N, C-alpha and C positions, 0 to 999 in steps of 0.2 A: 363673569357670565355673559354670553353672547346672545342677544335677542334676535328674534326673527325680524325680517325687513318691515319697516314701518308701513302699515296698511294705507295711510293717507285717506282714511274714510272708514266706513263700516262702524264698528263700535267706537271708533275714535271720535265720531260726532257726539255720541253720548258722553264721552269723557269731556269734550268741550262744553256741553250743556251743564253737566254737574259741576265742572270747575268754574264756570261762569257764576252759578248760583252760590257756590262756596265763597268766592271772593266777594260777591254781593252781600252775603250775610255777615261775613267776618269783618270786612273793611268798611261797611256802611257807616257805623258809628265812629270808629277811630278817625276816619278821614273827614267826617263831618263834625269833629269834636269842637270846631269853632263856636257852634251854638251852645254847647255845654261850657265852653271856656268862659263865656260871658256870665253864665250862672255861677260858676265857681269863683270868679272874681268878686261878685257881689256877696256870695255866701261866706267865704273864708276871709276876705279882705286882705289877701296877700298881694305882693307885687306882681306885675305882669311877667317879669322874667321867671319868677319861681312858679307861678301858675302855669306858664307855658310848658314846664317840664312834663306835666301830665300827658298832654297830647303828643309832645315830641318823643317821650318814652314809648308811648303806645305804637308809634310808627317806627321808632328806631331800635327798640330792644329786639324785635323779631329779626331785623336785618343784622344787628350786631351778632346775634346767635346763629347766623346763617351757616357757618361751618358745622355747628352742632346739628342744626336742622337738616342739612344735607346728609350728614352721617346717619341721622335717624331714618330719613327716607330711603337711603341706600341699604340700610340694615334691615328695616322692617317692612318697607314698601309704602306706597302712597295711601292705600286703603286704611290700614290700622292707624297710621299717623293722623289722617284726616279725622277719623272718628274720635281719637283721643283728644285732638286739638279742639274739636267742637265743644267738648265738655269744658276745656280751659277757657275758651272765649265766653261761653254762656255763664260759667261760674264767676269769672272776673267782672263781668258787667253787673251781675246781681250783687256781688259783694260791694261794688262801688256805690250801690244805692243806700248803703248804711254807713258810708264813710264819715267819721267824726271830724277829720281834718284833712289838709292837703297831703300830708305825708302818707296817710293810709291810701289815698288815691294813687300815689306814686307806685305802690305795690299792686293794688287790685286792678286798676285801670291801665297803668303804665307797663308793669312787668308781666302780670298774668295774661291780660288781653293781648299785649304786644307780642309775647312769646308764642301764644297760640296762633296769632295771625302770621307770624313768620314761618311756623311749621306748615300752615295751610298754603301759604304762597309757594313755598319750595315744593310741596307735594303736587300742587296743581301744575306748576310749570314743568316739573320733571316728567310727570306722566304724559303731559301733552306733547312734549318734545319726543318722547318715545313712540307715540302713535302717529306722528306726522313728520315728514321730511320735505317733500316738495311744497306742501301747503302749510309749512310751519309758521310762516309769518302771519298768514290769515288766522290760523288756529290760536296763536298767542294773542293776536289782536282781539279776537272774539272773547277769550276768557278774561283778558285784562280789562275789558269794558265793564265787566261785572262790578268791580270796585268803583268805577266812575259813576255808573248808574246808581250804585248804592249810595254814593255821596249825594247825588241829585235828589234821591227820594228821602234818605235819612235826614238831610238837613231840614227839610220841611216837616217830616214826620216827627222828629225830636222836638222841634219848636212847638208843634201842635200838642204833642203828648205832655210837654212841660206845662202848657196852659191848662190842660184838662186834669192832669193827675199829679203835677209837681215834678221836680227833678228826680225824686226817689222812684215814683211810679214809672217815669219814662225809662229809667235804666233797667227796672225789673222787666218791663214789657220787651224792650230791645234784647235783653238777655234771653228771654223765652223764645224770641224769634230765632236766635242764633242756634238753638237746638236742632233746627232743620238741617244743619250741616251734617248731622249724623246720617240722615237719609242719603245725602249726596255722597258721602264717603263710602257707603255700602255698595254703590254702583261703580266704583273705580276699580275695574277688573284689571289686574296687571297683564302686561304683554307677555305672551308665552315665550320661553326660550326656544331657540331653534335646535333642530336635531332631535332624534328620538332618544328617550332616556336609556341609559345603559343598564343592563341587569345588575341587580344588587349583589355585591360580594359580601362574604363574611368579613367581619371587622378586621381580622388578622390579615386578610388578603388586601385590604384597602391601605393599610399603613405604609408599605413600601412605596406605592405609587404616589401617595399624597405628600409624604414627608421625607422622601429619600434625598439626602444631602451628600452623604459620603458614598464612595463606590464600594464594591463588594470587598475589595482588598482591605480598605480601611475598616469596614464592618467586621471582617474576620479577625483582624488585628485587635480591634477593640474588645471583641468577645474573648479572645485568648488572654488578653491582659486582665480582664475582669475575673475569668476563671482561675488564672494563676494567683491573683490576689486573694480570691475566696479560699483556694487550697492552702495558701500560706497562712491565712488567718486561722483556718481549721487546725493546721499542724501546731500553730502557736498555742491554741487553746488546749490541745492534747498534751503539750509539754509544760503546762503550768506547774510551778513548784509549790505554791502555797496550799495549805490544807483544804480550805473552802473551795479553791479553784479546782483542786484535784477531784473533790467530790462532784462538783458540777460537771467537770470534764468526763467523769465516769458515767454520769447519768446521760450526758449528751451522746457519748459513745454507744451506750446501750440502745438509745433511741435510734441512732443512725444504723445500728446493726439490724434493726427491725425493718429498715427500708431497703428495698432492692437497689442495686446500682443503677438500673435503668430509671427508676423513679427519682433517685437523687440527681441524676444527670438531667432529666426532664425539668425538675424544679429549678436547677441552676440556669438552664436555658431560658426558662420563663422570666427569671429575675433579670438576666442579661437583656432579653428582648424588651422588657418593660422599661428598664433603665435607658436603653438605647432610644426607645420611642420618645420618652420624656425629654431627653436631651435634644433630639432632632426637632421636636415640636417647639421647644423654647427657642432654639436657634432660628427656626422658620419664622416664628412670630417676631422676633427681633429684627430679622431681615425685612419683613413686611413694613415695620415701622420706619426703618432706615430708608427704604424705597419711597415710602409715602412722603416723608419730609424732604427727601432729595428731589422728588418731582414737584413738590410745592415750591421749592427754591428755583427749580427749573422754569416754572411759569413766569417768574419775574425776570428771566433773561429775555423774554419777549418784550420788545420796546413798546408795542401797541398795548399789550396787556398791562404793563407797568403804568403807562399813561392813562389807561382806561380807569384804573382804580383811583388815580388822583382826580380825574375828571368827574367821576361819579361822586366822590367825596365833596368836592367844591360845589357841584351842582345841587346836592341836597342841602348843603349849608345855606345856599342862597335861594334855591327854587322852592323848597318846601314851606317856609314860613307863611307865604300868602294864603295857602290853603287852610292854615290854622288861624291866622290873625286878620283875615280880610274883613270879617264882620266888625272887629274892634277898630280897624283902620277907618271904616265907614263911620263908626260912632265918634271917633276922634276928629273926623272932618265935619262933625255936626250934621251928619245925614241921618235922619230919624227913620224908624221902621215904617212910617207912613209913606216915605218917599221911595222905599224899595218895592219894586214889583215882585221880584222873587229874591230869595237870599243869594248873596254873592257867592257863597260856597256852593250853592246849587248850580250857578252859572259855571263855576270851575269844574264841577263834577260832570255836567252834561257835555261840556266842550272837551274834557279829558277823554270821555267815552268816544266821541267823534274822532279825536286825534289818534287814539289808540287804534281804532278801526282803519282809518285812512293810512296812517303810517305803517300799520301791519300789512295792508294790501300792497303799498308801494314797495315794501321790503321783498315781496315775492317776484318783482320784475328783475330780470337778469341784467338789464342795462343800468340799473340803479345801484350805486355803491352804498350799501347800508351804513357803513362806518361814516362816510362823508355826510349822509343824511342825518345821522345822529349828531355829528358836529354842528351842522347847520341849526338844528333845534336848540343846541346849547347857546350859540351866539345870539339867536333871536330872543331867547329867554332872558339873556343879560340885558338886552335893550329894553324889553318890557318892564323888567324890574326897576331900571333906572327911571322910567317914566312914571312910576307909581306916585312919588311925592308931588308931581305936578297935577294929579287928578284931584279935583275939588268938588265933584258932583257924582251922583249915582251913575249916570250914563257913562262917564269916562271910566269910572272904576269897573263897571260891568264889562265894558269893551276890553280893558286890560285883563280882567279876570278871565274872560273868554279866550284871549290870546294865550295867557299863561296856561290855562287848562288844556288847550289844544297842543301846545308844545310839551307839556308834561306827559302827553300821550306817548312820548318817546320810550316810556317804560315797556311798551309792547314790543319794541324792536331791540331792546337791550339784551334779552336772552339770545336773540338772533345774532347780534353783533358778537356776543361772547362765543357762541358756537362757531362762527366764522373765524374767530381769532385763535381759538385753542382746539377746536374739533369737538364732535359730539361725545367722544369717549371721555373727555375731560370737563364736560359741561358742569356736572354736579360739583366737582371739586373747585373749579375756577369760579363758578357762579357763587358758591358759598363765600369765597374770599372777597369777591367784589361786593356782595351784599353786606358784608361786615363793614366795609368802608362807607357804603351808602347809609347803613344804620347809624354809624358814627356821625355822619353829616346831618341826618334827620334828628338825632338827639341834641345836637349842638345848635342847629339853625334857629329854631323858634326862641329858645332862651336868650341867645345872643341878640336877636332883634328886640326881644322884650327888655333886656338890660339897656340897650341903646335908648329905648323910649324912657325907661326909668331915670336915666342919667340926663337926657336932653329934652324930655317931654315932647318929643317929636319922632316920627318914623323916617324922616328924610335921610339922615346919615346912615341909618340902618339899611335902607334899601339901595343906597349908593354902594355901600360895602357889599351887599348881597350880589348886585349886578357885576361888580368887579371879580368876585369869587367865581361866578359861573363863566365869565368871559375868559379868565385865566385857564380854567380847566378845558374849555373848548379849544382854545388856541394851542395848548400843549398837546392835546390829542391830535389835532390837525397836523402839527409838525411831525409827530411820531408816525403818522399814517402816510406821509408823503412817499411816493414810489421811489424817490431817489435813494432811500435807505436800503432798498432791496436789489440794487443793481449788481451787487457782488454775489449774493446768495440766492437770487431768484425772487421774483415778485410774489410767489405764492408760498413762501416759506412760513410766513406767519400763520397760514391757514392749515398747515400740516399738523394733524393731531399728534400729541405726545403719547407714546405707549403707556398704558396704565391698566392695572387689573382691578381697580377699585370702583370703576364707574358703573352705575346702574345695576347694582346688586339688589335684587328683590328677594325678600325672604319667602314670600308665599306666591303661589300661582293659582290660588283658588279664588 
């Protein structure tokens, strides 16, 4: 389906507003789960590595299921997916309030809430990219600040709710707040397809245009073969020698005599037409699946795309754990709550919002290479991670939290980088693949850091490892993006979109 030109404004700003609040409401609690993480450690008495799975699954499952999420958004549209996912997030949070053990939380908070967030994230990014082209960086930066501001507010809100109503009451209230996602989803009006609608044809007239695979000569040959086979079968029935078969043949012959030759021929033609239609439909569907997987493999022939999924995987392994474990890092460094002016997770959240907005604006400048800007954020993130073990007071941890939060704002330009790499026609498909690897890194990162602590009783080695992971991904992407690789085929080859018929299919235009 071909959509009309992106309006870069108008109702698009309403899309930005509701997408902002959608990410605010759905990601506020999962990204500020570090506050709940401390409560779950004390409540269930499990190891830090095992308990960290709850928060890592909440952030990783939705990304792991990104190919499925992208398919759902392409098939049903952003509006119905957002409304359905709002129920998932709210239900998962409320179910978590009655969790009897850590394993129940793996399902209710980790899988249900995580999958709902993944669907919502894909829906908001996809519909925003459809409505904006020239201002896409700014639009993506604005909507992605919703999750960051959500972290800033929810970190303090959940701590206050726990003190007033306990952990169970906190999760119930946060789940009720998430129901406001339903109102946001109702305002996500799909972008209309271009061109006037063609007049409706009868169903029999539509079939040849939509499913025609063979030419007319093949079709006529096929019909003749079927008719000859039907005639030979009829003769065989009439020449049956057994007694019962003779009686049945006589009855059949009498019935056929009551039907006019014209009606008999019409019936045979209908049988042939329906058989032919089913065979063409099956062949067409099979060809679509072959084309889909063929173009999926074609994406990985792009060196930048292949390096991009490796970079995002290692970035999430190393860069995500601080947002989950920073409060426990402060407690391990003997920094009490009285010494903290505001929660470190809130510092990360507000600086992530600023980073997303600033980096999103920078991405709109023509003289800035967005891919190199993304690589720079990865390298600086690795430096900040390595410095965490040297921080022994609240001020130093707050500064590093702010730096990491600002650099994590590169999520706002990641869809922009993906679009420039594979083209807008392949964004939904390619973005789903990339988010799968990002979710894998999100799921593994916090448990790995927690296991390092369980083994060594220190976070030092864990964050050295995290910094090296992020640095490796950044350098690999930098090497793949060097202009020298494009001297033979042209420097803009990586930005040429691959032809595809699966992108941005919206089921409803109401």
